[in-house]
LUMMI-917772 format. One record per residue (C-alpha): residue in three letters; x, y, z; residue number from 1. Coordinates in steps of 0.05 Angstrom, whole numbers, plus 5000, padded with zeros to 4 digits. Each point is the difference from the previous one (the first is absolute). Example, Ala and Ser with C-alpha at 12.3 -4.5 7.8 and 13.67 -1.06 7.14 Angstrom:
BEGIN
+-------+------+------+------+---------+
| selum |   px |   py |   pz | drenlum |
+-------+------+------+------+---------+
|   ala | 5246 | 4910 | 5156 |       1 |
|   ser | 5027 | 5069 | 4987 |       2 |
+-------+------+------+------+---------+
// end
This chain:
BEGIN
+-------+------+------+------+---------+
| selum |   px |   py |   pz | drenlum |
+-------+------+------+------+---------+
|   met | 9461 | 5921 | 8251 |       1 |
|   arg | 5069 | 5010 | 4975 |       2 |
|   tyr | 5009 | 5043 | 4929 |       3 |
|   ile | 5054 | 5019 | 4952 |       4 |
|   ile | 5001 | 5055 | 4950 |       5 |
|   ser | 5026 | 4990 | 4930 |       6 |
|   glu | 5050 | 5045 | 4975 |       7 |
|   lys | 4953 | 5019 | 4943 |       8 |
|   ala | 4948 | 5022 | 5056 |       9 |
|   leu | 5055 | 5034 | 5039 |      10 |
|   glu | 5022 | 5043 | 4945 |      11 |
|   glu | 4927 | 5013 | 4982 |      12 |
|   leu | 4985 | 5019 | 5069 |      13 |
|   asn | 5063 | 5046 | 5006 |      14 |
|   gln | 4981 | 5036 | 4932 |      15 |
|   ala | 4927 | 5015 | 5026 |      16 |
|   ala | 5033 | 5026 | 5064 |      17 |
|   asp | 5048 | 5043 | 4961 |      18 |
|   tyr | 4940 | 5027 | 4959 |      19 |
|   tyr | 4966 | 5022 | 5060 |      20 |
|   lys | 5061 | 5032 | 5031 |      21 |
|   ala | 5015 | 5038 | 4934 |      22 |
|   glu | 4933 | 5016 | 4981 |      23 |
|   val | 4958 | 5013 | 5068 |      24 |
|   asp | 5045 | 5003 | 5058 |      25 |
|   thr | 5036 | 4957 | 5050 |      26 |
|   glu | 4948 | 4987 | 5043 |      27 |
|   cys | 4956 | 4975 | 4946 |      28 |
|   ala | 5060 | 4950 | 4980 |      29 |
|   lys | 5003 | 4977 | 5073 |      30 |
|   phe | 4926 | 4990 | 5004 |      31 |
|   phe | 5002 | 4956 | 4938 |      32 |
|   ala | 5050 | 4956 | 5033 |      33 |
|   val | 4960 | 4995 | 5065 |      34 |
|   arg | 4941 | 4980 | 4958 |      35 |
|   phe | 5040 | 4951 | 4961 |      36 |
|   his | 5025 | 4968 | 5067 |      37 |
|   glu | 4927 | 4994 | 5029 |      38 |
|   thr | 4973 | 4968 | 4934 |      39 |
|   ile | 5059 | 4948 | 5007 |      40 |
|   asn | 4976 | 4987 | 5068 |      41 |
|   phe | 4924 | 4993 | 4978 |      42 |
|   ile | 5027 | 4955 | 4953 |      43 |
|   cys | 5041 | 4958 | 5049 |      44 |
|   asn | 4942 | 4995 | 5043 |      45 |
|   tyr | 4945 | 4985 | 4954 |      46 |
|   pro | 5041 | 4974 | 4938 |      47 |
|   asn | 4936 | 4968 | 4964 |      48 |
|   ala | 4953 | 5061 | 5008 |      49 |
|   trp | 5017 | 5032 | 4937 |      50 |
|   pro | 4986 | 4979 | 4933 |      51 |
|   leu | 5033 | 4954 | 4952 |      52 |
|   val | 5016 | 5036 | 4932 |      53 |
|   arg | 5043 | 4942 | 4975 |      54 |
|   thr | 5013 | 4930 | 5020 |      55 |
|   glu | 5034 | 5010 | 5068 |      56 |
|   ile | 5008 | 5079 | 4996 |      57 |
|   arg | 4960 | 5041 | 5043 |      58 |
|   arg | 4984 | 5072 | 5000 |      59 |
|   cys | 4996 | 5052 | 5057 |      60 |
|   ser | 4989 | 5075 | 4997 |      61 |
|   leu | 5044 | 5051 | 5041 |      62 |
|   lys | 4948 | 5040 | 5032 |      63 |
|   gly | 5002 | 5076 | 4986 |      64 |
|   phe | 5045 | 4985 | 4938 |      65 |
|   pro | 4987 | 4978 | 4930 |      66 |
|   tyr | 5048 | 4943 | 5005 |      67 |
|   phe | 4993 | 4928 | 5020 |      68 |
|   val | 5041 | 4941 | 5017 |      69 |
|   leu | 4999 | 4936 | 4964 |      70 |
|   tyr | 5021 | 4943 | 5040 |      71 |
|   lys | 5000 | 4919 | 5000 |      72 |
|   ile | 5006 | 4950 | 5053 |      73 |
|   asn | 5051 | 4950 | 4998 |      74 |
|   pro | 4984 | 4926 | 5019 |      75 |
|   asn | 5043 | 5012 | 5069 |      76 |
|   ser | 4951 | 5059 | 5018 |      77 |
|   glu | 5047 | 5048 | 4983 |      78 |
|   ile | 4969 | 5063 | 4963 |      79 |
|   val | 5042 | 5026 | 4939 |      80 |
|   ile | 4985 | 5070 | 4985 |      81 |
|   leu | 5008 | 5007 | 4925 |      82 |
|   ser | 4985 | 5066 | 4979 |      83 |
|   val | 4977 | 5071 | 5021 |      84 |
|   leu | 4964 | 5029 | 4942 |      85 |
|   his | 4965 | 5067 | 4988 |      86 |
|   asp | 4921 | 4989 | 4983 |      87 |
|   lys | 5012 | 5034 | 4930 |      88 |
|   ser | 5058 | 4953 | 4982 |      89 |
|   asn | 4996 | 4943 | 4947 |      90 |
|   his | 4969 | 4942 | 5037 |      91 |
|   gly | 5002 | 4949 | 4939 |      92 |
|   tyr | 5056 | 4955 | 5031 |      93 |
|   tyr | 4964 | 4980 | 5057 |      94 |
|   gly | 4931 | 4986 | 4967 |      95 |
|   lys | 4960 | 5068 | 5004 |      96 |
+-------+------+------+------+---------+
// end
């Protein structure tokens, strides 16, 4: 499946990678990016495998990191990455 990343999700992804680079090291930031891309590949291959957290919005965890990806599937079967959130962030806007 094809996917697109929203500007918001891209900004959140970059902020998380910057945090790992500054607070841990460059290798950790690179590994975070690798895990993100693996997660996107899993979502593209099995888009309905993760639970709905709100109408049309699904949540998939990043293995090894306290982050998750929120996404939806458009009617044209395109996946839209909506957000990349830390597990401790405020989840109220999507229904948790």
